[in-house]
C-alpha positions as CSV (number, residue, x, y, z in Angstrom):
1,M,62.8,81.2,81.1
2,T,64.2,78.6,79.0
3,Q,67.7,79.1,78.2
4,T,67.9,78.6,74.1
5,V,70.5,76.9,72.2
6,L,71.8,80.2,71.7
7,D,72.1,81.0,75.0
8,K,73.6,77.4,75.8
9,I,76.3,77.6,73.3
10,G,77.6,81.2,74.8
11,G,75.5,83.9,73.0
12,E,76.0,85.9,69.5
13,D,79.6,86.1,70.0
14,A,80.0,82.3,70.3
15,L,77.9,81.5,67.7
16,R,80.1,84.1,65.7
17,E,82.9,82.5,66.3
18,L,81.2,78.9,65.6
19,V,80.7,80.3,61.9
20,E,83.7,81.9,61.4
21,H,85.8,78.9,62.3
22,F,83.3,76.5,60.5
23,Y,84.2,78.6,57.2
24,D,87.7,78.5,58.3
25,L,87.9,74.6,58.2
26,V,85.7,74.8,54.7
27,E,88.3,77.3,53.2
28,S,91.1,75.2,54.6
29,I,90.3,71.1,54.5
30,P,89.5,68.8,51.8
31,E,85.9,67.9,53.0
32,G,85.1,71.7,52.6
33,R,86.3,71.7,48.5
34,Q,82.9,70.9,47.5
35,I,81.2,72.7,49.7
36,M,83.3,76.1,49.0
37,S,83.1,75.5,45.5
38,L,79.2,75.7,45.4
39,H,79.6,79.1,47.2
40,L,82.2,80.2,45.0
41,K,79.4,79.8,42.5
42,H,76.9,81.9,43.9
43,H,76.9,84.5,46.7
44,G,80.8,83.5,48.0
45,I,81.9,82.6,51.3
46,A,82.1,86.2,52.7
47,Q,78.1,86.2,52.3
48,T,77.4,82.9,53.2
49,R,79.8,83.7,56.5
50,I,76.7,86.7,57.6
51,E,73.8,84.5,56.1
52,Q,75.1,81.6,58.1
53,F,75.3,83.4,61.2
54,N,71.9,85.5,60.6
55,F,70.2,81.9,60.0
56,L,71.9,80.1,62.6
57,S,71.3,82.4,65.4
58,G,67.2,82.1,64.8
59,F,67.7,78.5,64.1
60,M,69.0,78.3,67.8
61,G,66.5,80.5,69.3
62,G,67.9,84.1,69.3
63,R,66.9,86.9,67.3
64,K,65.8,86.1,63.9
65,Y,68.0,88.4,61.8
66,Y,68.1,86.1,58.3
67,L,63.8,86.2,58.7
68,E,64.0,89.7,59.3
69,K,66.3,90.5,56.2
70,H,64.4,87.4,54.1
71,R,61.0,87.3,55.1
72,H,61.3,83.3,55.5
73,M,63.7,80.8,56.7
74,N,62.4,77.9,54.5
75,V,65.8,76.0,54.0
76,K,64.8,74.2,50.9
77,E,64.0,77.7,49.1
78,I,67.4,79.2,50.5
79,H,69.2,76.4,49.1
80,A,66.8,75.3,46.1
81,H,69.2,76.1,43.5
82,I,72.2,74.2,44.9
83,P,72.7,70.9,43.6
84,I,73.6,68.9,46.6
85,F,74.6,65.5,47.1
86,E,74.4,63.1,49.5
87,Q,77.9,63.8,50.3
88,D,77.8,67.2,50.5
89,A,75.6,67.2,53.0
90,E,77.9,64.5,55.1
91,D,81.0,66.9,54.2
92,W,79.1,69.7,56.0
93,L,78.0,67.9,59.2
94,S,81.8,66.5,59.2
95,I,82.7,70.2,59.4
96,M,80.5,70.9,61.4
97,D,80.8,68.3,64.2
98,R,84.9,69.2,63.9
99,T,83.8,73.0,64.4
100,L,81.7,71.9,67.4
101,N,84.6,69.5,68.9
102,D,87.3,72.1,68.3
103,L,85.5,75.2,70.3
104,D,84.9,72.2,72.8
105,H,80.5,72.8,72.8
106,T,79.0,69.6,74.5
107,G,76.4,68.2,76.3
108,S,72.5,67.3,75.6
109,H,72.0,70.5,73.9
110,I,74.4,69.9,71.3
111,D,73.6,66.1,70.9
112,R,70.4,67.7,69.7
113,L,71.4,70.2,67.7
114,R,73.6,68.0,66.0
115,A,70.8,65.4,65.3
116,T,68.5,68.6,64.0
117,L,71.6,69.9,61.6
118,R,71.8,65.9,60.5
119,R,67.9,65.8,59.4
120,V,67.9,69.6,57.8
121,A,71.2,68.6,55.9
122,L,69.9,65.4,54.9
123,M,66.5,66.9,53.6
124,L,68.4,69.3,51.3
125,V,70.1,66.5,49.1
126,N,68.9,66.8,46.0
127,D,71.2,64.7,43.7
128,G,71.7,67.5,41.9
129,K,68.1,68.1,40.6
130,V,67.7,72.1,40.5
131,P,64.9,73.6,39.0
132,G,65.9,75.6,35.9
133,A,68.9,74.3,35.5
C-alpha cells in the first residue's frame, strides 16, 4: 500500500500540529498581517484552523473531512469571495515554508507538497476582483 503525504508527515496529529503552528505564525508575524485581516473579515481564525485541517487532510491523501462537510474541495470556489493578491499568496507560502521548516518536515514528499501548494496559491490570485464585490 502506498503511503500518502499525510502518512509521511505523521498522520492527523502531525497535520493538526502543522495547521496550529501555521496559524500561530499568521497571528504573530508581520507576513501574516494581511492573511489575518482577510480571515477576520469572514469566518475568523478559529474556524479557519478547523477548515484548513479538514481541507488539508483530504488534500494530503487522508480522510476528506472538508468534502464530507461541504460536498466539494474546489479551492477556487472556496476562495472566490476573497480578494487575493500575489503578495497574499507569497506571504501564505512563506509562512507555510517556515512552518514546515520549524516542524522539521523534510524529504521529497515535502518538496512536492511545497510545489503543489505554490501552484494552488498562485492559481487563487485574483488581483482583488471578487464577484459581487
